[in-house]
C-alpha positions as CSV (number, residue, x, y, z in Angstrom):
1,M,240.9,137.3,218.0
2,S,240.9,134.9,220.9
3,D,243.9,135.0,223.3
4,T,244.8,131.4,222.3
5,T,244.9,132.1,218.6
6,S,246.7,135.4,219.2
7,G,249.4,133.6,221.2
8,E,249.8,130.9,218.6
9,L,250.2,133.4,215.8
10,H,252.7,135.4,217.8
11,D,254.8,132.3,218.6
12,A,254.6,131.0,215.0
13,A,255.6,134.3,213.5
14,R,258.5,134.6,216.0
15,D,259.8,131.1,215.2
16,R,259.5,131.7,211.4
17,A,261.4,135.0,211.7
18,R,264.1,133.2,213.7
19,R,264.3,130.4,211.1
20,D,264.8,133.0,208.4
21,Q,267.6,134.7,210.4
22,L,269.3,131.3,211.1
23,T,269.0,130.3,207.4
24,A,270.9,133.5,206.4
25,H,273.5,132.6,209.0
26,A,273.7,129.1,207.8
27,D,274.3,130.3,204.2
28,A,277.1,132.4,205.3
29,A,278.6,129.6,207.4
30,R,278.4,127.2,204.4
31,G,280.3,129.8,202.4
32,L,283.0,130.0,205.0
33,V,283.3,126.2,205.2
34,A,283.7,126.1,201.4
35,Q,286.4,128.8,201.6
36,R,288.2,126.9,204.4
37,E,288.1,123.7,202.4
38,R,289.7,125.5,199.4
39,D,292.3,127.1,201.6
40,L,293.2,123.7,203.2
41,A,293.4,122.0,199.8
42,E,295.9,124.7,198.5
43,L,298.0,124.4,201.6
44,Q,298.1,120.6,201.4
45,Q,299.2,120.9,197.8
46,K,302.0,123.3,198.9
47,L,303.0,120.8,201.6
48,R,303.2,118.0,199.1
49,V,305.5,120.1,197.0
50,E,307.8,121.0,199.9
51,T,307.9,117.4,201.1
52,A,308.9,116.3,197.6
53,D,311.7,118.9,197.6
54,V,313.1,117.6,200.9
55,R,312.9,113.9,199.7
56,R,314.6,114.8,196.5
57,L,317.6,116.3,198.4
58,E,317.7,113.4,200.9
59,R,318.0,110.8,198.1
60,F,321.4,110.0,196.6
61,S,321.1,111.5,193.2
62,P,323.3,113.5,190.7
63,A,321.8,116.7,192.1
64,Q,322.9,115.6,195.6
65,V,326.4,114.7,194.4
66,W,326.7,118.1,192.7
67,G,325.6,119.8,195.9
68,L,328.1,117.8,198.0
69,L,330.8,118.8,195.7
70,R,329.8,122.5,196.0
71,G,329.5,122.1,199.8
72,D,326.0,123.6,200.0
73,I,323.8,120.5,200.3
74,D,323.3,120.9,204.0
75,D,322.2,124.5,203.7
76,K,319.7,123.6,200.9
77,L,318.3,120.7,202.9
78,A,317.9,122.8,206.0
79,V,316.1,125.5,204.0
80,E,313.8,122.9,202.4
81,R,313.0,121.3,205.8
82,A,312.2,124.6,207.3
83,E,309.8,125.4,204.4
84,Q,308.3,121.9,204.9
85,Q,307.7,122.6,208.6
86,A,306.2,125.9,207.8
87,A,303.9,124.3,205.3
88,E,302.9,121.6,207.9
89,H,302.1,124.3,210.5
90,A,300.0,126.1,207.9
91,V,298.1,122.9,207.1
92,D,297.5,122.3,210.8
93,G,296.1,125.8,211.2
94,A,293.9,125.5,208.2
95,T,292.6,122.1,209.4
96,E,291.7,123.7,212.7
97,R,289.9,126.6,211.1
98,L,287.9,124.3,208.9
99,A,286.9,122.1,211.8
100,H,285.7,125.3,213.7
101,A,283.7,126.5,210.7
102,R,282.1,123.1,210.4
103,V,281.2,123.0,214.1
104,D,279.6,126.4,213.8
105,L,277.6,125.4,210.7
106,A,276.4,122.2,212.5
107,R,275.3,124.3,215.5
108,I,273.2,126.6,213.3
109,E,271.7,123.7,211.4
110,D,270.8,122.0,214.7
111,E,269.1,125.2,215.9
112,I,267.1,125.4,212.7
113,A,266.0,121.7,213.0
114,A,265.0,122.3,216.6
115,L,262.5,124.9,215.5
116,G,260.6,122.2,213.5
117,D,258.3,123.0,210.6
118,V,257.7,126.7,211.3
119,D,255.9,127.3,208.0
120,A,253.4,124.6,208.8
121,A,252.9,125.9,212.3
122,Y,252.3,129.4,211.0
123,A,249.9,128.2,208.3
124,A,248.0,126.3,210.9
125,A,247.7,129.3,213.2
126,L,246.5,131.4,210.3
127,A,244.0,128.8,209.3
128,R,242.5,128.8,212.8
129,R,242.4,132.6,212.8
130,E,240.7,132.5,209.4
131,H,238.0,130.1,210.8
132,E,237.4,132.5,213.6
133,L,237.2,135.6,211.3
134,R,234.9,134.0,208.8
135,A,232.4,133.1,211.5
136,A,232.6,136.5,213.2
137,D,232.9,139.0,210.3
138,P,230.9,138.5,207.0
139,D,232.7,141.4,205.2
140,A,236.1,140.0,206.1
141,A,234.9,136.5,205.0
142,A,233.8,138.0,201.6
143,E,237.2,139.7,201.2
144,L,239.0,136.4,202.0
145,T,236.9,134.6,199.4
146,R,237.8,137.2,196.8
147,L,241.5,137.0,197.6
148,D,241.4,133.2,197.4
149,S,239.7,133.4,194.0
150,E,242.3,135.8,192.7
151,A,245.0,133.6,194.1
152,G,243.6,130.6,192.3
153,V,243.6,132.5,188.9
154,L,247.2,133.6,189.5
155,S,248.3,130.1,190.4
156,A,246.8,128.8,187.2
157,E,248.5,131.5,185.2
158,A,251.8,130.7,186.8
159,R,251.5,127.1,185.9
160,E,250.7,127.9,182.3
161,I,253.6,130.2,182.0
162,A,255.9,127.5,183.6
163,E,254.7,125.0,181.0
164,A,255.3,127.5,178.2
165,R,258.8,128.2,179.4
166,S,259.5,124.4,179.6
167,A,258.3,124.0,176.0
168,L,260.4,127.0,175.0
169,E,263.5,125.3,176.5
170,R,262.8,122.2,174.5
171,A,262.4,124.2,171.3
172,Q,265.7,126.0,171.9
173,E,267.5,122.8,172.6
174,A,266.1,121.3,169.4
175,L,267.0,124.4,167.4
176,G,270.6,124.3,168.7
177,A,271.0,120.7,167.5
178,A,269.5,121.6,164.1
179,Q,271.8,124.6,163.7
180,Q,274.8,122.4,164.3
181,A,273.6,119.9,161.7
182,L,272.9,122.7,159.2
183,D,276.3,124.3,159.8
184,S,277.9,121.0,159.0
185,A,275.8,120.6,155.8
186,G,276.9,124.2,154.9
187,G,280.5,123.3,155.4
188,W,280.4,120.3,153.2
189,S,278.4,122.1,150.6
190,T,281.0,124.9,150.4
191,Y,283.8,122.3,150.0
192,D,281.8,120.4,147.3
193,T,281.1,123.7,145.4
194,F,284.4,125.4,145.5
195,F,287.0,122.7,146.1
196,G,286.0,120.0,143.7
197,G,284.4,117.8,146.3
198,G,284.3,114.3,144.9
199,M,282.2,111.2,145.7
200,V,283.0,111.2,149.4
201,A,282.4,115.0,149.9
202,D,279.1,114.5,147.9
203,W,278.0,111.7,150.2
204,M,278.9,113.7,153.3
205,K,277.0,116.7,152.1
206,H,273.9,114.7,151.3
207,D,274.1,112.9,154.7
208,R,274.4,116.3,156.5
209,I,271.5,117.8,154.5
210,G,269.4,114.8,155.5
211,R,270.4,115.1,159.1
212,S,269.6,118.8,159.2
213,A,266.2,118.2,157.6
214,R,265.3,115.6,160.2
215,A,266.6,117.9,163.0
216,F,264.4,120.8,161.8
217,T,261.5,118.4,161.8
218,V,262.1,118.0,165.5
219,V,262.3,121.8,165.8
220,N,259.0,122.2,164.1
221,R,257.3,119.7,166.3
222,A,258.7,121.5,169.4
223,L,257.4,124.8,168.0
224,E,253.9,123.2,167.5
225,T,253.9,122.2,171.2
226,L,255.2,125.6,172.1
227,A,252.4,127.3,170.1
228,T,249.8,125.3,172.0
229,E,251.3,126.4,175.3
230,L,251.5,130.0,174.2
231,A,247.9,130.0,173.2
232,D,247.0,129.2,176.8
233,I,248.5,132.5,177.9
234,D,247.4,134.6,174.9
235,A,250.8,134.9,173.4
236,P,251.4,134.8,169.6
237,P,252.8,131.6,168.1
238,L,256.1,131.3,166.2
239,A,256.6,130.1,162.7
240,G,259.0,127.2,162.1
241,V,261.9,126.8,159.7
242,Q,261.4,124.3,156.9
243,I,264.0,122.6,154.8
244,S,263.3,119.6,152.6
245,E,265.2,116.3,152.1
246,S,264.4,116.8,148.4
247,L,267.5,119.1,148.4
248,A,269.6,116.0,148.5
249,V,267.7,114.3,145.7
250,F,267.9,117.5,143.6
251,D,271.7,117.6,144.1
252,V,272.1,113.9,143.2
253,L,270.1,114.3,140.0
254,F,271.8,117.5,138.9
255,D,275.3,117.2,140.1
256,N,276.9,120.3,138.5
257,V,278.1,123.7,139.5
258,I,274.7,125.4,139.2
259,A,272.9,122.8,141.3
260,D,275.7,123.0,143.9
261,F,275.4,126.8,144.1
262,M,271.6,126.5,144.5
263,V,271.9,123.9,147.3
264,R,274.5,126.1,149.0
265,Q,272.2,129.1,148.8
266,R,269.2,127.2,150.2
267,I,271.4,126.1,153.1
268,A,272.5,129.7,153.7
269,D,268.8,130.8,153.6
270,A,267.9,128.1,156.1
271,Q,270.8,129.2,158.3
272,A,269.6,132.8,158.3
273,A,266.1,131.7,159.1
274,A,267.3,129.6,161.9
275,S,269.3,132.5,163.4
276,D,266.3,134.7,163.2
277,L,264.2,132.0,164.9
278,R,266.9,131.8,167.6
279,L,266.6,135.6,168.3
280,R,262.8,135.3,168.4
281,L,262.9,132.4,170.8
282,D,265.3,134.4,173.0
283,G,262.9,137.4,172.9
284,L,260.1,135.1,173.9
285,G,262.1,133.8,176.8
286,D,262.5,137.4,178.0
287,Y,258.8,138.0,177.6
288,L,257.8,134.8,179.5
289,A,260.3,135.7,182.3
290,Q,258.7,139.1,182.7
291,R,255.2,137.5,182.8
292,A,256.4,135.1,185.4
293,D,257.9,137.9,187.5
294,A,254.7,139.9,187.2
295,V,252.6,137.0,188.4
296,E,254.9,136.3,191.2
297,T,254.9,139.9,192.3
298,R,251.1,140.1,192.2
299,T,250.8,136.8,194.1
300,A,253.2,138.0,196.8
301,A,251.2,141.2,197.2
302,L,247.9,139.4,197.4
303,L,249.2,136.9,200.0
304,A,250.6,139.8,202.0
305,H,247.3,141.6,201.9
306,R,245.5,138.4,203.0
307,E,247.9,137.9,205.8
308,R,247.5,141.5,207.1
309,L,243.7,141.0,207.0
310,L,244.0,138.0,209.2
311,L,246.5,139.6,211.6
312,D,244.9,143.0,211.9
313,A,241.3,141.9,212.4
């Protein structure tokens, strides 16, 4: 490694380490500022209460008349004013502490900004070192090529997993909306079956059944998209939950106790299937999270190995 490249890497690594230290300090400073802000808000609220108490005693009011008759209004007012002054001092102290915390945070942030883009500087220094190494050492060049190829595969896998997790989130959201609609249909079906219902209850039940059917259509479309994404990472697809708007037609044509019980049972079956799907989607979420963590761990190890190769050569 040339002296120039070695010095650049040394300085870039030093600045990046300093940036990381300052970032940790800044996070702590932000937490302190937030705490000081909460403390000040609480003390300001207490001051407002104490001030209101003083003003209430200073105003001519039935309470003041009663205090004058008892002869203790001056004592009470003196106590309230003392408490108000104590609250004012507390607010002043909290304001000063907050200002100091903000100044300290600004100082740290300014120091971070003064370092510039340390990641870019470090990457540039590594790139220059890599150029030197590839030209001077064929074996090292081959190893770098292998590592870059593996990194590309991992990057693609990470992207596919991220797309699958995004599709999973959309499916979970759609399922949540469908379950709400289905629960509403189940409630109206129970009312119509066991409590006499009537035309309004019948209409509400049919409307909710139709809504839940349309909602589950959205779920199934989301599951189809999810299945496509899962296929990209060799994960098994998930079956959907189907209910039919013909349930509403069936209930209209055969509006009797038997038909009502059958509709209610079908809704209950769909609710059970939806709950089972929810559990399977949650399990899939855990699986994808584990896959993502594994890829991230492998990528970090690969990059660390690549960096050591460049630094140690």
